[in-house]
N, C-alpha and C positions, 0 to 999 in steps of 0.2 A: 461643384466648387462651392465652398462655404461663403458666407456673406463678406467676411474680411477680404478674401481673395478677390471677389467680384468688385468691391469698392476700390481696392488697390489697382486692379487692372483698368477700371474705368478712368481713374485719375491719370493713368499713363497714356490714354488715348491722344491727348494733344501732343505729348512729347514724341510718341511714335509716329504720328501722322506728319508732324513737322519734319522729323528726321527722314522719313521715307520719301516725303515730297521733295526734299532737298537732294536726295540721292537718285530718285527715279522720276522720270517724266510722267508723273501721275497726278491728276488734280487732287488737292487735299480733300474735297468733299467725298470723292470716291474712296479714298483711304479711310476716312472717318466712318463711312457707311460700312465698309468691310469689317473694321474692328468692332463696330457696334453689333453687326450681325453675328460675329463669332462670340462676342461676350453674352449675347442674348441666350446662347445655348448653355451658359453656365447654370442657368436655373434648372436644367434637366440633369445635372450631375447626379449619379455617375453614369447616366445613360450613354453619353458620348465621349466623355473624357476618360482616358485609360486609368485603371485603378486595380489594385489587388485586394480591395476590401473597403469597408466603410470608413469615413472620416471620424475624427473624434467627436465632432458635432452630431453626426448621425447616431453614434453609439450612445452618447450622453442623452440624446432625445429619444431613446428606444422605447420609452414608455408613453410617449405622446400619442395623441389620436392619429397622427400621421403614419404610425407604424402599428396597425392593429394586430399584426402577427407577433409583435414583441411585447404586448401588454402584460403577459404573464411572467416576464423575466425580471428577476431582482437585480438591480444595479447597486453594487456595494463599493464604496470608496475604502480602499484598504488602508487601515491605520494600525497602530500598535494594539489596540483592543481587539480588533478583528483577528490579527495574526495570533495573538495569545489565546484567543478562544478556540481557534482551529487547532493549535498545538495541544491545548489542554485535552481536547477530545481524543487526540491520538495517544496521549500518555495514559489515558484512562483504560486503554485496551491492553496494557501490559499484563503478562501472565501473573506477575506478583500481586497485582491488584485484583485480577479476575478470579484466580484460583487460590490465592493466598500462598503463604510460605510454610504451610504445615509439613512437618517431617513425616516420613513414612510411618504408616500405622503398623502395629505389631502383626507379624505374619500369622494368619489363621488358616486352618485347613478347610476343605470343602469337598463335595462330590467330585470324584475323578482323581484326587490326589492319591499317591501311592506312599504308604508309610510302613516301616517295620518297627517292631516292639521287642525290647529285651528286658527280661525281668530277673533281678537278683533276689535270692532268698538267703537271709542270714542263717548260720548254723544254730541249732540243728535244723536242717531243712525238712519241713513236713510235707510240702506239696510237690515241689519240683526236685527234691533231693535225689530220689530214686532214678531220675532221668539222667543225672550226671554222675552217679555214684562211681562208675568205673573210671572216671577221668579226674576225680578230685577226692581228697581225704574227707573224713567225717567232720573235721573241724574247719573246713573251707566253705566259704559262701558259694552257693550253687547258682548258676545262671542258665537261662534258656532264651534263645532268640527265635521268635516265630517267623514263618515265611511272610514276605512283604504282602500287604493287602491293599487293595484299592478301596477307598471310601465309597460306599454305595450311594444310590440316589437318595436314600433317607439320611445320609450323612453319618453312617455308623460303620464300625468294624466289629469283628467277633474275636474275643480273647477267651481261651479255655479257662473255665472256672470263674471268669468275671462276667461272661455274657456279652450282650451288645453294648458297645461303648459309643456314646454320642460324640462325634468329632466335628460336627458342623459349626463353622465360625468359632473354633476354639484353637488356641495356641498349642504347640506341642507340650508345653509345661502344664497346661490345664488338662490335657489328655492323660499325661503321666499321673497327675494327682487323682483323676477319676478312676484309672485302672487300679492304683494302689488302694484306694478306698474300697473298691469292689473285692479286693483280695484279702482285706483285713479279716482275721479269724480263720482264713483258709491257708494262707502262706505265712511263714515266720518273718516278720519285719520286711515285707517286700519293698524293693526299690525298683523303679521303672524308668527306662529310657526310651523315648519315642523319637525316631529320626524320619524326616521326610525324604523319601527316595526320589520321587518325581513330583514336582510342583506343577500341577495342571490347572490351578485356579487363580493364583496370584501372578497373572501375566499381563504384559503390555504388548499390544500389537503395533508393529512398525511397518508401514507401507508407503507407497509413493515412489518418488525419485531417489530411491536408495539402491545400493548395489545388491541387496538381498532382503526381501520382505520376510520378516520373522515374527514369532511370538517369543518375547523375552521374559523368562521367569524372574520375578522379583525376589530379592533376598533380604536378610536382616541388615545388609549394608545400606539399603535405601537408595536404589538407583534413581538417577535424574535424567532429564531430557537428553543431554549430550551423551550420557551413557547409552541410551537407546539408539541414538544415531550411530554411535561408534559400533555397537553390537550388530547393526545392520550393514556394516561395511562402509559407512559414510554416504554422502550424497553424490549423485552423478554429475551435477552441474556446479558452476562456480558458487561458492558460499554467498557471495554478494547478491546473487539472483535467486536465492532459495528462501522460501517461506515455510515455517513449521506450523502446522495446524494441530491443535490438541483438542480431542473430544473426550469429555468426562461427563458421564451421565447425560444430561440434556444440554450441557454447555458446549459450545463450539467456538473457539477463538484461534486466531493465527497471529504470528509475529515473525518478522524477518529473522532468519538464522543468524545473521551478523549481529543483531541486537542481543540475542541470547548468548552469543559468545562474548560480546563486550561487556555485558551487564550480568554479573553472577547471580543477581536476584531473580533473573528470568529463567535460570536453569533450575526449575523447580523440581521437587521430589515427585516421582510418579506414584500412582495408586493403581490397585488391581482394576482391570477393565479399561484403562486408558487406551486410546487409539492415537498414535502419533503418525501424522501424515506429512511427508516431505513433498512440498509443492514447488514446481518450477513455474514461477509467475513473473515473467519478464514484464516490466512496467515501462511505459513510454509516454511522452507528450509530443504534440505536434505544434510546430511554430510556423506562422505566416506573417507576411507584411515586411516592414522595413527593418529586417535583421540581417545578420551576416549570411545566414543560410535558412532556407525554407524546407523543412523536412521533418520526418518523425525521428525522435531521438530517444533511445533507451536510457533508463537509469536504474540504479540499484534498488533492491527490495526495501532497504531501510529508508529510502526516500531522499529527496534533495530539496533545497530551498529555491525560491524564485531567482535569487541572485545566481545560484549555480546553473539553473536552467537557461537564463539569458546568456551566461558566459559560454555554455555549450552550444548555443545557437549562434555564436559569433558576435554577440552584442548588438547594439543598435547601430544602424547606418547613420553616421553623424550628418551626412549631407542630405538625408531624405527623411529620417524618422522624426516624429513628434514625440519628444520625451514625456510629454504630459499624457500620452495616449497609449499606455501599455495595458492591455486587457487580457484577463484570463477567463476563458469560458469553461464552465464546469457544471455538472449535475450533482447537487448536494443533497444530503439527507434533510428531511424537513425540520429536524431538530438541531441542525448545525449552527445556526445563528439566530439572533433576534432580528426578524425581518422588518424592513421599513414599511411594508404593507403586507396584508395577509397573502401567503403564497398559494399558488395553484400548482399542484404537482402533476407530473407525467403519469402515465398508466402504471409505471413501476414504482411510484411513490417518491420520485426525485424532484427537486426544485431547480429549474434553470437559473443559473447565476452568472452575472458578468462582474468580475472584480476589476477595478480600475486603479492603476498605480501611476502617480505623477513623479517621474524621476527628475523633474526640475527641482523638486523639493529635496534638499540634502538629507533630511531626516528619513525620507522614504527608502534610502539605501539600507538603513538599519532595520526598517520594517520588512523589506524584501528578504533580508537574511533569515527572518523568522517565519516567513510565509511558506507553508509546506505545499509542494506540488503533489497532485494526485495522478493516479493512472488515468490516461485518456484525456488529460487536460489539453486545451488548445490555447496557445499564446498568440496574440495578434497585436502588432504595433502599427498604428496608423501613420500615413505620410503627413508631414508638416504642411501647413497651408502654402508656404513658399514653394514646396515641391510641386504642389498642384498648379501654382502660377507658372512655374518653369515648364510644366507639361503644356500649359495653354500657349505660352510663347513659342514653344517648339512647333505647335500646330500652325501658328501664324506664319512662321518662317517656311514651313512645308507648303503653305498656300502661296506665298509670294514667289518662291523660286520657280514653280511651274509657269506663273504668269510672265516672269522675265524670259524664260526659255521660249515661251510661245510668242514673244514679241508684244504681248498686251501691255506690259510695263517695260520701258526701256531705260537703262541707266543714263544719267546725265554725264556730260564730259567731265564734270568736276568730281564725280563719284569714283571710288576705287573699289567698289564691291558693295555688298549689303551692309557691312559694318555692324551687324547685329551681334 
């Protein structure tokens, strides 16, 4: 029991002893001694007084010498600046900021692609005319289509009379120009058409919680993230609980699928070699203390605010809760905030933090709307000092009744019961 409750209870001793002496045949010194003995135990709180967690005083003094196990914990009073800084960190993880909004690069071929080549020769055809003479007149442009070829490991294909043509990292238009140059002086005004039959290099891999894991070829259309999800048959779980992870080169970032749907800027264009992973990452927080319900509560992948979290927990119990003592226990990154004192991190590089919100202050409701909840957060609401006093008085009553029943204390004729 904190200091305020102890003082209040001590001041009540004369009142209770006088009332109890009037109702029971018990000497006032005995009653005073009994109350004093019980109050002396308050110094050992919470060793003997029932409680579901620390009081506000104990949490606020967590960095004192009396709590050596808590000296490495950061205690942060949540204000508008803190909430804004935490929100800013989350906004910086958007795909549009991380990967940019660059449109799809021009399609280029590479080893493994299958292409076919058609060559037209203007009349009079000198090189390819004899091959098609039986099917066209002498004044007609002659054409020939070569069998489809796969670009080899060196990035080349073979064209008769033109030799090895370098196709690596070249667009179909560049390959056409290269073949035409190689045929100059051999064919009469050659015109070349290159067509990609099978795209095996410009692909995106889609895996995870999708209906079908696939490799999706990219086209000149410029496919985007949602195109990839649709090509894989959509996600298996609810959209609100899905997270999309994009791996590009050495960068790996994730974003809730719902955010990508709601914000067109996050539906970025894909690039060859991207890996899109659909992750089912149910998030939850746990709530204890003087709230409507104590349990683990799931929330959507795009996140919720502290206000929403408290509402889902049934709000504060108005007859028990200390509205000044709403605490959020969290492990933060060491760069999350400007710490009040140098932080000491856990073995995995996290900083233990207790955020404190005073809901007695009307302005704190606006702050709570902007304070983002994290996965595995713990919300704890302390009991009010008056609630601790009520517990103490209940213990006193539970002591007096057995004494009456045992005949140690007997009601006076003027009494009509305990009257407590």
